[in-house]
N, C-alpha and C positions, 0 to 999 in steps of 0.2 A: 209166557211172555213170546214165545217162538220167536228168540233173538230180535224182537224189537222193544224200542226205547232204551233207558239204561239201567244198572243197578250199580249203586254205590256202597262198598262195602268199609265200615270204618272199626278197625280194632287199636287197641294200644300195643300189642304183640305183632310184631313185623313176621314172627314165625307163620302166626295164624293167617297172615294174608298170603303168605306164600304158599300156603297149603291151599287155600281158597283158589288162588289163581291158578295151581297146579289142578285141581279137580276142576274149575271151570273150563280149563284147556280140555282136558279130560272128556268133559261131556259136551264139548262143541260150544260152551256158551262165550260168546265172543262180545256182550254187552255189557261185562264187569269190569267196574275198574275199584281200587284198592286206595286206603285213604289212612295213614299212621295216625292215630289221633284218637279222642273221644267225643262225645256229645258236649263236654265241656268245653273242646278247644277247636269246634267247628269253624271253617272259613267262613267268613261274612257270606260270601257267595253261595253257601247251603241255607242260607235262610230264607224260609219260604220255597224252598225249591223241588219239594218233593211230593209226590202223590201218596207214596207209602212211605212210612218209617216203622221200623221193627228196634225196639230197644230191648235188646236181651241183657236187662242188666248184671252185674255183679250184686252177688246176694251172699248171706250166709251159708248158703248149701243145705240148709236143714232139711230138704225136701229130698236128699241124697242118704239121708243118715242110715237108712238101712243096708246102703253100700258101702259107706264112709262112718263106719261107728265113730272112728275118733273124734269126729267133728262135735260130740258131746262134749269132749273135756277142753275142744280149742276156742268154743264159741262162748264168749261172755256176755256180760250185758252192754258194757262200752264197747264190745264188736260189733253187736248188734245195731245200737246207735249209731254207730261209725257208718256202718252200711245202708241203713236209712236213710241217713243225710246225703250219704251219695247217691242213692238211689231217687232222691227226692229233684236233687240238682240234675242231673243227667236226663230225668224225665222233661225238666221244665225245658233243657237244653233242645232235647230232641222234638219237643212241641213247636219249638222256633223255625224247626226245618219243614214243617207240615204245610203244605198251600192250602187254602181256602177250599173246603170241600174234600182234602186228602182225609186219610186215615193214619193214626199212630196205634200200635201194639206194645203194649207193656208186658215183660215176661220176665220170671223168675223162677228159679227151682228151690222153691222154699215155701213153706207152708205157714209163716209167722203173719197175723194180721199188721205189724209194725213195717213190714216189709211189704205187703200185698194191699189192702182196703186202705189203709193209712197215707201210703203212698199216691193212690188213686185219687182219696178224697182231697189232698192237699194240692194236687194239678186242679181238680175241678173248682175247687174254692178260688184260686190264685188267677183261674184261663178260663173266665165265662165263654169264651169263644169254643172250647171243648165240650161235648159232650159225648157220653160214654154210651156204646151202642153194641147191641148182643153180638157174640161172634159168629159168623158165617161158616158153615159147613165142619163144624165140630158135632162128632155125634151130641145129643141131647144130655145122654147121661154122663156126660163131661163138663154140662154147664149147670152151675150151682143154682140156688134158688135167687139169687140176687143178680143172676146175669153174668157170674164171672166163669173163664175157664178154669178148671182147677181139678188136678189129681191125686190121690193120695197112695200111696203104697198098700195099704190095707185093704184098699175098697177096687183099685186097678190093676195091682201087680205091676206098677210103673214107680219111679221117682215123684216125688210131691211138686207139683207146677201149679202155677199160678198165672193167668194172664188176663187183660183187659183191653179193650177194644174202643178207641176213641174216633169222633169225627171231628174234624175243624168246621166251623159254621160260618 
């Protein structure tokens, strides 16, 4: 962005925002501001205010299982359902922040269809002004047959990630 425009970072955790502010300063980024909260508590002024919105949603973390094997014993079906419910709510709220013609990216570090395709399907069913589009600038081997960004530890040597891109028409 070459320090033009503005970047607004939102996170529930003030420590993460302090780290982001420090990193932005170290890198010479002067257009970034922070806001403590989450998509569910966005100020009214954020509604329809952004050209691009990235929701890096809280998730079960099952995509990090090879690095965090204890997740296997921590994640239960009720936890997974709670995570999915939160993701759906946050994605709807994040969608509210996107201007017409803008883009929304949904990203999670999990491989479960409940936290991936199901969340995407609900947004598309509830919000007809959003259409899913192919991710740009991503190596083709990381795009699956359905047009989602997806990595798997056993195939790509990384954590399991999922991403979907939408445009607001």
